[in-house]
C-alpha positions as CSV (number, residue, x, y, z in Angstrom):
1,X,125.5,87.9,123.3
2,X,127.3,89.2,120.3
3,X,125.3,91.4,117.9
4,X,125.5,94.1,115.2
5,X,123.8,97.1,116.8
6,X,122.3,100.3,115.5
7,X,123.9,103.1,117.6
8,X,122.3,106.5,118.6
9,X,123.8,108.1,115.5
10,X,122.0,105.7,113.3
11,X,125.2,103.8,112.4
12,X,125.7,100.0,112.7
13,X,128.5,98.7,114.9
14,X,129.8,95.4,116.4
15,X,128.6,95.1,120.0
16,X,127.4,92.9,122.8
17,X,124.0,93.0,124.5
18,X,122.1,90.9,127.1
19,X,120.7,87.6,125.8
20,X,116.9,87.8,125.6
21,X,114.7,85.8,128.0
22,X,111.6,84.2,126.4
23,X,108.2,85.4,127.6
24,X,105.4,82.9,128.4
25,X,104.4,82.3,124.8
26,X,107.9,82.6,123.3
27,X,110.7,80.3,122.2
28,X,114.4,81.3,122.5
29,X,116.3,80.4,119.3
30,X,120.0,80.1,118.9
31,X,120.4,81.5,115.4
32,X,122.3,79.4,113.0
33,X,121.9,81.5,109.9
34,X,120.0,84.6,108.9
35,X,119.0,86.2,105.6
36,X,119.4,89.7,104.3
37,X,116.6,91.8,102.6
38,X,116.5,95.1,100.9
39,X,114.2,96.3,103.7
40,X,117.3,95.9,106.0
41,X,119.2,98.8,104.5
42,X,116.0,100.7,103.6
43,X,115.1,100.9,107.3
44,X,118.3,103.0,107.7
45,X,117.4,105.3,104.7
46,X,113.7,105.5,103.9
47,X,111.0,107.2,105.9
48,X,108.4,104.4,105.4
49,X,110.6,101.6,106.4
50,X,112.2,103.5,109.3
51,X,108.9,103.2,111.1
52,X,109.5,99.4,111.2
53,X,112.6,99.7,113.4
54,X,111.6,98.3,116.8
55,X,115.0,97.2,118.1
56,X,118.6,98.5,117.7
57,X,119.3,95.1,116.2
58,X,118.0,94.7,112.6
59,X,117.4,91.6,110.5
60,X,114.1,89.8,109.8
61,X,114.6,86.1,109.0
62,X,116.4,83.2,110.4
63,X,116.9,79.5,111.0
64,X,118.2,77.9,114.2
65,X,117.7,75.7,117.2
66,X,115.3,76.1,120.1
67,X,117.3,76.4,123.3
68,X,114.7,77.8,125.7
69,X,110.9,78.3,125.9
70,X,108.3,80.0,128.0
71,X,105.9,78.0,130.2
72,X,102.9,78.4,127.8
73,X,104.8,77.0,124.7
74,X,103.2,73.7,123.6
75,X,104.3,73.1,120.0
76,X,108.1,73.0,120.3
77,X,110.8,71.3,122.4
78,X,114.4,72.2,123.2
79,X,116.6,71.0,120.3
80,X,113.9,71.5,117.6
81,X,115.2,72.9,114.3
82,X,113.1,75.8,113.1
83,X,112.9,78.7,110.6
84,X,111.0,81.9,110.8
85,X,110.3,85.3,109.3
86,X,110.6,87.2,112.6
87,X,109.9,90.7,111.1
88,X,109.6,93.2,114.0
89,X,107.9,90.6,116.2
90,X,110.8,89.3,118.2
91,X,112.9,90.5,121.2
92,X,115.4,91.8,118.7
93,X,116.4,91.4,115.1
94,X,118.5,88.5,113.6
95,X,121.9,90.2,113.5
96,X,122.6,88.5,116.8
97,X,123.3,85.1,118.4
98,X,119.9,84.7,120.0
99,X,116.3,85.8,119.5
100,X,113.1,85.3,121.5
101,X,109.9,85.2,119.4
102,X,106.3,84.1,119.7
103,X,105.9,80.4,119.0
104,X,102.9,81.4,116.9
105,X,105.1,82.6,114.0
106,X,107.7,79.8,114.1
107,X,107.7,76.7,111.9
108,X,109.7,73.5,111.9
109,X,112.6,73.7,109.3
110,X,112.3,71.5,106.2
111,X,114.2,68.3,107.1
112,X,116.0,67.9,103.8
113,X,117.8,71.3,103.7
114,X,120.6,73.1,105.6
115,X,120.2,75.9,108.0
116,X,121.7,78.3,105.4
117,X,119.1,77.2,102.8
118,X,116.3,77.4,105.4
119,X,117.3,81.0,106.3
120,X,117.0,82.0,102.6
121,X,113.3,81.1,102.5
122,X,111.1,83.1,104.9
123,X,110.9,86.5,103.3
124,X,110.9,85.5,99.6
125,X,108.8,82.4,100.4
126,X,106.1,84.3,102.3
127,X,106.0,87.1,99.7
128,X,105.8,84.7,96.7
129,X,103.2,82.4,98.4
130,X,101.1,85.4,99.2
131,X,101.2,86.6,95.6
132,X,100.4,83.1,94.3
133,X,97.6,82.4,96.8
134,X,95.9,85.8,96.3
135,X,96.0,85.8,92.5
136,X,94.2,82.5,92.2
137,X,95.6,81.9,88.7
138,X,94.5,79.4,86.1
139,X,96.7,77.9,83.4
140,X,95.3,80.1,80.7
141,X,96.1,83.3,82.5
142,X,98.8,85.6,81.1
143,X,101.3,87.0,83.6
144,X,104.2,89.5,83.5
145,X,106.8,89.3,86.3
146,X,109.4,92.2,86.4
147,X,112.7,91.6,88.2
148,X,112.1,87.9,87.9
149,X,115.6,86.8,88.7
150,X,115.6,88.3,92.2
151,X,114.8,86.3,95.3
152,X,111.0,86.8,95.2
153,X,110.8,86.5,91.4
154,X,112.7,83.3,91.1
155,X,110.8,81.7,94.0
156,X,107.5,82.8,92.5
157,X,108.5,81.4,89.0
158,X,109.2,78.0,90.8
159,X,105.8,78.1,92.4
160,X,104.0,79.0,89.2
161,X,105.6,76.3,87.2
162,X,105.0,73.7,89.9
163,X,101.3,74.5,89.7
164,X,101.2,74.4,85.9
165,X,101.0,78.2,85.3
166,X,103.1,78.6,82.2
167,X,101.9,81.7,80.3
168,X,104.6,83.8,82.0
169,X,106.8,86.6,80.6
170,X,109.7,87.6,82.7
171,X,112.1,90.6,82.6
172,X,115.8,90.3,83.5
173,X,118.8,92.6,83.2
174,X,121.7,90.3,82.2
175,X,122.6,87.1,80.3
176,X,123.5,85.4,83.6
177,X,120.0,86.1,85.0
178,X,118.4,85.0,81.7
179,X,120.3,81.7,82.0
180,X,119.1,81.3,85.6
181,X,115.5,81.5,84.5
182,X,116.1,79.1,81.7
183,X,117.4,76.7,84.3
184,X,114.2,77.1,86.3
185,X,112.1,76.0,83.4
186,X,111.2,79.1,81.4
187,X,111.7,79.1,77.6
188,X,113.9,81.6,75.8
189,X,110.9,83.5,74.2
190,X,109.4,84.1,77.6
191,X,112.4,86.1,78.9
192,X,112.9,89.8,77.9
193,X,116.0,91.9,78.7
194,X,114.8,95.2,80.0
195,X,118.1,96.9,78.9
196,X,117.4,96.3,75.2
197,X,115.5,98.8,73.0
198,X,111.8,98.6,72.3
199,X,111.1,97.1,75.8
200,X,107.3,97.5,75.7
201,X,107.2,96.0,72.1
202,X,109.4,93.1,73.2
203,X,107.3,92.3,76.3
204,X,104.0,92.3,74.3
205,X,105.7,90.2,71.5
206,X,106.5,87.6,74.1
207,X,102.8,87.4,74.9
208,X,101.6,87.0,71.3
209,X,101.3,90.8,70.9
210,X,98.5,90.8,73.6
211,X,98.3,92.8,76.8
212,X,98.5,90.9,80.1
213,X,95.8,90.0,82.6
214,X,98.3,90.2,85.5
215,X,101.5,92.2,86.1
216,X,103.6,91.3,89.1
217,X,106.0,94.3,89.6
218,X,109.0,93.5,91.7
219,X,111.0,96.5,90.6
220,X,108.8,99.6,90.8
221,X,109.7,103.1,89.5
222,X,110.1,103.1,85.7
223,X,109.1,99.4,85.5
224,X,105.8,100.3,87.2
225,X,105.0,102.4,84.2
226,X,106.1,99.7,81.8
227,X,103.9,97.2,83.6
228,X,100.9,99.6,83.6
229,X,101.3,100.1,79.8
230,X,101.2,96.4,79.0
231,X,98.3,95.5,81.3
232,X,94.8,94.8,79.9
233,X,91.9,97.1,80.7
234,X,90.6,95.8,84.1
235,X,93.9,93.9,84.6
236,X,95.5,93.3,88.0
237,X,98.7,95.1,89.0
238,X,100.5,93.5,91.9
239,X,102.6,96.0,93.9
240,X,105.3,94.5,96.0
241,X,107.6,97.5,96.2
242,X,105.4,100.6,97.1
243,X,107.4,102.4,94.3
244,X,104.6,103.0,91.8
245,X,105.2,106.3,90.0
246,X,102.5,109.0,89.7
247,X,102.3,108.4,85.9
248,X,101.9,104.6,86.5
249,X,99.2,105.3,89.1
250,X,97.3,107.5,86.6
251,X,97.6,104.9,83.8
252,X,96.4,102.1,86.1
253,X,93.4,104.3,87.2
254,X,92.5,105.1,83.6
255,X,92.6,101.4,82.7
256,X,90.4,100.5,85.7
257,X,93.1,98.2,87.0
258,X,92.9,96.4,90.3
259,X,96.0,97.3,92.4
260,X,96.9,94.4,94.8
261,X,99.3,95.5,97.5
262,X,101.5,92.7,98.9
263,X,102.8,93.2,102.5
264,X,104.0,90.6,105.0
265,X,104.2,92.8,108.0
266,X,100.5,93.6,107.7
267,X,99.7,90.3,109.5
268,X,102.2,91.1,112.3
269,X,100.6,94.5,112.8
270,X,97.1,92.9,112.9
271,X,98.6,90.1,115.2
272,X,97.4,87.5,112.7
273,X,100.4,85.3,113.5
274,X,98.9,82.1,112.0
275,X,99.6,83.6,108.5
276,X,103.4,83.2,109.1
277,X,103.3,79.7,110.6
278,X,100.8,78.3,108.1
279,X,102.7,79.8,105.1
280,X,106.0,78.4,106.3
281,X,104.5,75.0,106.9
282,X,103.1,75.0,103.4
283,X,106.5,75.9,102.0
284,X,108.1,73.2,104.2
285,X,105.8,70.6,102.6
286,X,106.5,71.8,99.1
287,X,110.3,71.6,99.7
288,X,110.2,68.2,101.5
289,X,108.2,66.7,98.6
290,X,110.6,68.1,96.1
291,X,107.8,70.2,94.4
292,X,110.0,73.3,94.7
293,X,113.6,73.9,95.6
294,X,114.8,76.5,98.1
295,X,116.3,79.8,96.6
296,X,119.9,79.8,95.5
297,X,121.9,81.4,98.3
298,X,125.3,83.0,98.8
299,X,127.1,82.9,102.1
300,X,128.5,86.4,102.7
301,X,130.3,85.7,106.0
302,X,129.9,85.1,109.8
303,X,128.0,87.4,112.2
304,X,129.8,90.7,112.1
305,X,129.5,94.3,111.1
306,X,131.7,93.6,108.1
307,X,129.3,90.9,106.8
308,X,126.3,93.1,107.3
309,X,127.8,96.1,105.5
310,X,128.9,93.9,102.6
311,X,125.4,92.4,102.3
312,X,123.7,95.8,102.4
313,X,126.1,97.1,99.7
314,X,125.4,94.1,97.4
315,X,121.6,94.5,97.9
316,X,121.7,98.3,97.3
317,X,123.7,97.9,94.1
318,X,121.4,95.1,92.8
319,X,124.3,92.6,92.6
320,X,122.7,89.5,94.1
321,X,122.4,87.8,90.7
322,X,119.4,85.9,91.9
323,X,121.1,84.7,95.1
324,X,119.7,85.1,98.6
325,X,122.4,86.6,100.8
326,X,123.1,84.6,104.0
327,X,125.1,85.2,107.2
328,X,126.3,82.3,109.3
329,X,126.1,82.5,113.1
């Protein structure tokens, strides 16, 4: 099968490899579309993420059609349309024509959306839903979301608004992203441009000059310090990036903050596969009932090294403009 492969020198290249065969409890999926994540290029560059490389074929989320299955598979049939956040749990990654993965992590695709739209959901959907479910928010709670125009941020905002959580302040870096959040349903006074002066003052002003109960930090580094500064004593800092600075950590400790780490691959490492299936089925229901819409997506190209490198570059330079990047297979 055709694939984009990581060679022995740590460089990606176009190539061909054997089509995987499904094990007893696995389904073989012909991939129709796959999504790109920052972790894809970070696995090539960062020590922490490099440990997640389990195959020379990268890529972690997909939609497609089941074309084969192992003898112990009971929930799916040939021809079923599915979507999945495969993580490192499949025969290979998603930069390929086929993948074999445990049926335990696969979900039926929402019926009312395309393969491209479905492939844009797993990573941002699982992360956003985990944040939402673990925070157990009430309508009166105050919440800051940094980097709110990104894939996870925009999906999380949709989830929050759909569940009547409205005391939200969000940070963006451009007028285009501000407009995108207005279209999602936030009001102008809830959106703060982090490039403008007096950032901390502006964030607090958006929350009636009060510190926040919850800070969901989707950016890290300097924004982890900003988030720490505007949190209440005993507030909750939600870390999605593992990029909290030493100063932010000290500030959070001094405030007695609860630090909530969000990680999807935790469940794969612990072999708690039901987390993936159940979360994706929950999202499927929300999308089919029209409660939330899938993320905005941008088609980068067909399965090829050129498409992969282009997507990695856009992600690295933070130029997605709130769109999930998709590759067609």
